[in-house]
C-alpha positions, 0 to 999 in steps of 0.5 A, a space after each residue: 247656279 250662282 251659288 255654285 260659281 261663288 263656291 268655286 271662286 272661294 275654293 280656288 282662292 283657298 287653294 291659292 292661299 294654301 299653295 302660297 303658304 306651302 311655297 313660303 313655308 316649305 319650298 322657300 324655307 331654306 332661303 328665309 331661314 338663311 335670311 333670318 339667320 344672317 340678318 339680325 339686330 346689333 346694339 352698339 353701346 356708347 358709354 357716357 363720358 365722365 366729366 373732366 377734373 381740372 385743377 384751379 389753373 385749368 390743368 386737367 388732372 383726370 380725363 378720359 382716353 381712347 382705348 380698344 376692346 376686342 369682343 366676340 359675337 359667338 353666333 357670328 363665328 363661322 369656324 370656331 377652331 380657326 377663330 379661337 386659335 387666331 385670337 389666342 395667338 394675336 392676344 397672347 392668351 390661351 384658347 381655354 381662357 377665351 372659351 372660359 370667358 365666353 361661357 361665363 359672359 354669355 348672356 343673350 344671343 348676339 350680345 358682344 362679349 369682351 375677350 380683352 380690354 384696352 388692347 394696344 393700339 397697333 394690335 387693335 389696328 392689326 385685328 381690324 385689318 384681319 376682320 375678314 379672317 375673323 368673322 364674329 370678332 370686333 374691335 370696339 373703341 371706348 373711352 377709359 378714365 385716365 388719372 393723369 397724376 396717378 399716385 400723386 393726387 389719388 387720395 383727394 380725387 379717389 378712384 372708380 369701381 364696378 357698381 355692386 348689386 345694392 348700389 344698382 338697386 338704389 341708383 337704377 332709377 337715376 340712369 345707372 346700369 350693371 356695367 357702370 363704374 362708380 366713385 369709391 372715394 374722394 371727389 369721384 365718390 362725393 360728386 359721382 352724380 355730377 361727373 357721371 355721363 349719360 349712355 348712348 348707343 346705336 341699334 343696327 341691322 347687319 348681315 352675316 358678314 357684319 356689314 351694315 344693312 341699316 341704322 334702326 335708331 341711335 341716341 347720343 351719349 352725353 358727357 358728365 359735368 366737368 369739375 374744377 378743384 381748388 388744388 394747384 396741380 404742380 404744388 400737389 405733385 411736388 408735395 406728394 413727391 416730398 412725402 414719398 417713401 414715408 408714412 406721412 401727410 401734408 395739407 396746404 390750405 388758403 386760410 382766407 377761404 378754406 381752399 385746399 391747395 394741396 393735400 398729399 398722403 403717403 404711401 399712396 395708390 395709383 387709381 388707374 389700377 382699379 380700371 385697367 384690365 388684368 390689374 386685379 392682383 395689384 388692386 387687391 395688394 393695395 387693399 391688403 397692404 399693411 402700409 395702408 396706402 388707401 388711407 388718406 392720412 390727412 383726414 383719417 389719420 388720428 394722432 397725438 398732436 404733441 407740442 403743436 397743441 401748445 398753441 391751444 393752451 396759450 390761447 386758453 390761458 390768455 383768454 381766461 386771464 390765467 396767464 399773460 404774455 409775461 407769465 414766467 416759469 423756470 425750466 430746469 429740464 424736468 417737472 415733478 408731480 409728487 414722485 412722478 417726473 416729467 421731462 422737457 425735451 431739452 434735458 439741461 432745461 431752458 431756464 426762465 421762459 415767458 409765454 413767447 419764449 416757451 412757444 419759440 423753444 417749445 418748452 414742456 415744463 412751461 406748459 406743464 405749469 400752464 396746463 395744471 393751472 388751466 385744468 383739463 376741462 378748460 383745455 378741452 373747452 378751448 380745444 373744441 372752440 378751435 375746431 377739434 373733436 369733430 370733423 371739419 366738414 370738408 366736401 369729400 367726406 369720410 373724415 375722422 373727428 379725432 378725440 379731445 378728452 376730459 374727466 367726464 369723457 373718461 368717467 363715461 367711457 372707462 368708468 375711471 377718475 381723471 388723474 393730475 398726471 393726465 393733465 400734465 401729459 394733456 398739456 403737451 398734446 399727449 395722452 388720449 388726445 387725437 387730431 387729424 392733420 386737416 383739423 390742425 390746419 384749421 387751427 393754424 388758419 384760426 391763428 392766421 386769420 385772427 379767429 376766422 375758421 373757414 370750411 376746408 373744401 376742394 371743389 371750386 366749380 361744377 361746370 361753369 357754376 362756382 360752388 358756394 362755401 359757407 362763411 367762416 366760423 368765428 372763434 372768439 379770440 382777441 387780436 392781442 392773443 392772436 398777435 402774441 401767439 403769432 409773434 412767438 410762432 414767427 420766432 420759432 422759425 426766425 430765431 437761432 434758438 427756435 425749434 422750426 429754424 430749418 424751415 426758413 426761406 429767404 424773403 418769406 416770413 413764416 409763423 410755425 410750431 413744431 411738434 414731437 409726439 410720443 408714439 408706441 412702437 417706434 420713434 415719435 411722430 413729427 409735426 410742423 404747423 404754421 402759416 405764411 406770409 406771417 403778416 399777410 397769410 395766404 397759406 396755412 399748412 401742416 406736415 405730419 410724418 409718422 415716426 419721423 422723430 423731431 418735428 423741427 427736423 423731418 416735418 420742418 424740412 418737408 414743409 420748407 421745401 414745399 413752401 419754397 416750391 410754392 413761392 418759386 413756382 406758383 402764384 399762391 404766395 404772390 
């Protein structure tokens, strides 16, 4: 009897359970199916902000600005035809394109798909007001990189690009994801790990109308570290403007510590193009342009230095006692080596020239004589002493090293012997010798500081931490030798017969050397190299204009304008 009662109770309980299952899974299925369909999880990402980049005076050069993206969650769209048509009309893009974007970008259920990025603020507000008529369509705010100075500082600061698969494989463990933008050049590339922010986001439960049910979890985004540059933004912008319309570069550096005050290269590019939606054609145009606007000519342009190389020969001759400041040669306007004739730029000749005169007047014949007396190996040795034939080590990387030839190099590279005529050309910075504008700025610093060669750099602080810079490399040049070359360079600007007189500025004593380097397929390259004030150097500089003609004209004019601006509008020359 007792077992029968237990059996009855168990059977009744089993029937109750079956009835409950039947009720939940069959009778109430439509309700729970609807609830499951209409309640789901949404992930709202908050990308980490990149650090702001400031100039030496605290002016923002690169920042982040607010933008709005129009996104769609296809599973939440109630009426596809109406929604797509309304979106097409509002955004000014075809329905076919909207459908194509959704097909291509669809990756997971309820994942937002961006239909149009960085839309106008008024349009974003208008769409937000229509959200009841556009279920499944959202306007999400995000920040976007903003290069305030555009083309004027692009080669130093660089630009961003979408991370590629190889980079993602290498960097995924460091917090990088498939949608991240990474630095492609300049400061953005060299200091990407500091500038990159840490992503955050929210996990939400929403209903069919997109209304928030509850917050399931959140993680705050973090901004990357701010960076302070050595650049003076005003000087940088002005230098870039002075180069506009030419293939040219300019470097202005503090010779006391290697801080780059301005580094401009022309033609340039707008780094905003690479992150603005719909600008792919413009970006590709930059990359394919024969003018090579992506090339930083200041650190990657390699050119024959022409007559600015003569200061290296003067250093070598004085240091090896192959000449003194009083060593004199007569310039008749040409120089003969056997039957070969080598001209001076002044066809009627300069007459008798001592070393100061020869630098002041940039006399070729004087340096033809001096170069043959030194020989190519000694010229090569002293060129390398002042820092040529290798990168300077600037902290944005990617620079070229130039070329300082000698007989051994030619034999190894070409299997040929060195000819005496090559020494003659070598003596005035022609032939195989190649340098970058930044390298020659360092040479100017060596002369300005009596042998100290600071490491060029553009980073002053990362966050609140001042960046340690290596001590200057010391070039063994005597005070007398440096003073002799310096006084001749002063005369090149201050003398009425000097080749650099067009760069004169009242109240500022400038030491400089002009250069006119023969180049294939066009006019000569124009160089102007120097430092100021001559007796208390605070800036060393080089201006180089491709096919610009005489260095004492095109390059000297630009250098003079930039120095005058620095004197009148910045604290650099105070």
